[in-house]
C-alpha positions, -999 to 999 in steps of 0.1 A, spaced: -590 654 23 -563 649 -5 -552 618 11 -588 604 11 -590 611 -26 -557 595 -31 -567 565 -13 -600 560 -33 -586 569 -67 -565 536 -69 -596 512 -64 -620 532 -86 -594 532 -115 -588 496 -110 -627 488 -110 -630 508 -142 -603 489 -160 -616 456 -150 -652 465 -159 -639 476 -194 -618 444 -198 -650 422 -189 -671 441 -213 -646 437 -241 -643 401 -233 -681 394 -233 -685 415 -264 -661 393 -284 -681 362 -274 -655 351 -247 -683 350 -221 -702 324 -241 -738 325 -253 -769 328 -231 -790 311 -258 -811 285 -242 -811 250 -263 -843 232 -263 -843 196 -274 -873 172 -277 -870 134 -280 -899 123 -302 -889 87 -306 -871 63 -282 -868 25 -285 -844 -2 -275 -852 -34 -296 -849 -66 -280 -816 -84 -290 -837 -117 -298 -868 -134 -291 -856 -158 -263 -836 -150 -233 -809 -175 -242 -803 -161 -275 -804 -125 -261 -777 -133 -237 -754 -144 -265 -756 -109 -279 -733 -84 -262 -746 -52 -278 -781 -35 -280 -787 -8 -305 -813 22 -302 -837 42 -321 -839 78 -312 -853 109 -328 -841 142 -311 -854 175 -325 -836 208 -316 -862 235 -313 -836 261 -310 -815 282 -333 -782 269 -315 -767 235 -325 -760 211 -298 -743 179 -293 -751 146 -275 -718 139 -257 -727 109 -234 -754 84 -225 -758 59 -197 -783 34 -185 -786 11 -156 -790 -18 -182 -756 -13 -197 -720 -13 -186 -714 16 -209 -730 34 -239 -708 43 -268 -719 70 -296 -713 56 -330 -713 73 -364 -713 57 -399 -695 74 -430 -717 58 -455 -746 35 -458 -725 4 -458 -697 17 -437 -687 3 -404 -697 22 -373 -669 43 -357 -669 53 -322 -671 92 -317 -670 116 -289 -703 136 -299 -732 135 -322 -744 169 -336 -782 180 -334 -782 209 -359 -801 242 -351 -838 237 -359 -828 202 -371 -832 165 -362 -808 138 -352 -823 104 -361 -804 75 -346 -808 39 -356 -788 7 -360 -781 13 -397 -767 49 -391 -755 70 -362 -765 52 -330 -762 47 -292 -749 13 -285 -754 -3 -252 -723 -25 -244 -727 -56 -224 -765 -49 -215 -780 -68 -187 -813 -85 -196 -840 -60 -203 -862 -78 -228 -889 -87 -203 -894 -49 -193 -916 -23 -210 -888 4 -210 -853 10 -206 -843 42 -189 -816 63 -210 -798 93 -196 -786 116 -224 -761 142 -218 -759 172 -243 -733 198 -244 -756 227 -239 -789 214 -231 -776 194 -200 -789 160 -190 -823 145 -199 -837 110 -188 -861 93 -209 -878 57 -209 -873 40 -241 -898 15 -251 -886 -21 -255 -896 -32 -289 -894 -64 -309 -859 -73 -326 -850 -47 -353 -882 -26 -348 -883 10 -338 
């Protein structure tokens, strides 16, 4: 009987120590959060680059208008975007109203806040887009740090129009 208790004592002590360490790790935030981030895209548009196909083909980028609302108490970030109509999409941010756009790795959507993207401010820029001007919508897949991936259909609007 003593040998059975001795054989059981090692694994039981080990399990208790591991449980205590995991509890301490989770209690200090090491386990992350379980808060669900809820986002809503309330506006999505990709303006035509020009009124004629020939003029549009000469323009190598396309801008967007997006309004993303964070319905949760946890901030989130858009970290990537893609579309079958663009070779790549870059995230850009402006430091001031007249400042040049700078490529960034993420754009923050504040807790209970709104991120408004537009050509004159922070934006998603489609690089080397294929012709999309004759379509009604352009699919955009947005990747968020916490909320995951969302695919939306952005309306194609007149040049410069949201």
